C-alpha positions in Angstrom: -13.1 -1.9 -9.3 -10.9 -2.1 -6.3 -11.9 0.5 -3.8 -10.2 1.5 -0.5 -11.7 3.6 2.2 -9.6 6.0 4.3 -9.7 5.5 8.1 -12.6 7.8 8.9 -15.0 6.6 6.1 -17.9 4.7 7.7 -17.7 1.0 6.9 -21.5 0.7 6.1 -20.8 2.8 3.0 -19.5 -0.5 1.4 -23.1 -1.6 1.1 -23.6 1.0 -1.7 -20.8 -0.7 -3.7 -21.7 -4.5 -4.0 -20.4 -4.7 -7.5 -16.9 -3.6 -6.4 -14.1 -5.1 -4.2 -14.1 -2.8 -1.2 -11.6 -2.7 1.7 -10.3 -0.1 4.1 -6.9 1.3 5.1 -7.2 -0.5 8.5 -8.1 -3.8 6.9 -5.0 -3.6 4.7 -2.8 -2.8 7.6 -2.1 0.8 6.7 -3.9 2.4 9.6 -2.1 5.5 11.1 0.0 6.1 8.0 0.6 9.7 7.0 -1.2 10.8 3.8 1.9 10.9 1.6 3.1 7.5 2.6 -0.4 6.1 2.4 -0.9 7.4 -1.2 2.4 6.0 -2.3 1.4 2.6 -0.8 -2.1 2.4 -2.3 -1.4 4.1 -5.7 -1.5 1.4 -8.4 -2.9 -1.3 -6.0 -6.4 0.2 -5.9 -8.5 1.9 -8.5 -10.4 4.3 -6.2 -9.5 5.9 -2.8 -12.5 7.3 -0.9 -11.8 9.7 1.9 -13.3 12.6 4.0 -10.1 14.5 4.4 -10.6 17.9 2.8 -6.9 18.8 3.1 -5.4 16.0 1.1 -5.5 17.9 -2.2 -3.7 20.9 -0.7 -1.1 18.9 1.3 0.0 16.4 -1.3 1.3 16.5 -4.8 -1.4 14.5 -6.6 0.1 14.8 -10.1 1.2 11.6 -11.8 -0.8 9.3 -9.6 -2.9 6.4 -10.9 -5.5 6.1 -8.2 -8.8 8.0 -8.5 -9.7 9.9 -5.4 -13.2 10.7 -4.2 -13.6 13.2 -1.4 -16.8 12.9 0.7 -18.3 16.0 2.4 -18.4 14.4 5.9 -17.8 11.1 7.7 -21.3 11.2 9.4 -23.2 8.1 8.3 -26.7 9.7 8.6 -25.7 12.2 6.0 -23.8 9.9 3.7 -26.6 7.3 3.6 -28.7 9.9 1.9 -26.0 10.5 -0.8 -26.0 7.0 -2.3 -26.7 8.2 -5.9 -24.0 10.9 -5.8 -21.4 8.5 -4.4 -22.3 5.8 -7.0 -22.1 8.4 -9.7 -18.6 9.6 -8.5 -17.4 6.0 -8.5 -18.8 5.3 -11.9 -17.2 8.5 -13.3 -13.8 8.0 -11.7 -10.8 7.5 -13.9 -7.0 7.2 -13.5 -5.7 10.2 -11.6 -9.1 11.9 -11.2 -10.1 13.9 -8.1 -13.8 14.3 -7.4 -15.7 15.9 -4.5 -19.2 14.7 -3.6 -21.7 17.3 -2.4 -20.7 19.7 0.4 -22.8 20.0 3.5 -24.6 23.2 4.1 -24.0 25.2 7.4 -27.0 23.3 8.9 -25.1 20.1 8.4 -27.2 18.4 5.7 -25.5 17.7 2.5 -27.1 19.2 -0.7 -30.1 20.7 1.0 -31.1 23.9 -0.7 -30.1 27.0 1.2 -33.0 28.7 3.0 
């Protein structure tokens, strides 16, 4: 699978995905592009777009796109490194045009920890 990370996704996350071809918006020369233009540019060129932007689904018309989108709960690497299983599951379950969110952090800042 061809996966592209948005600008704020920590690059070490690629280590979770050794069976896939992983790049980033910056490495592809698309850094600084607005979301609409970026989606138009990467749709059809990549299978999965991983991002941390919680506003994308509200700001863009996502109907008819081919790329699967996976939204992470944060761009903080210490939290994401504990979410490997969830991220791998989201990638494995992605399909054309899908939009998935991976666990939301609790108010204390730790993803998927049970509430007190």
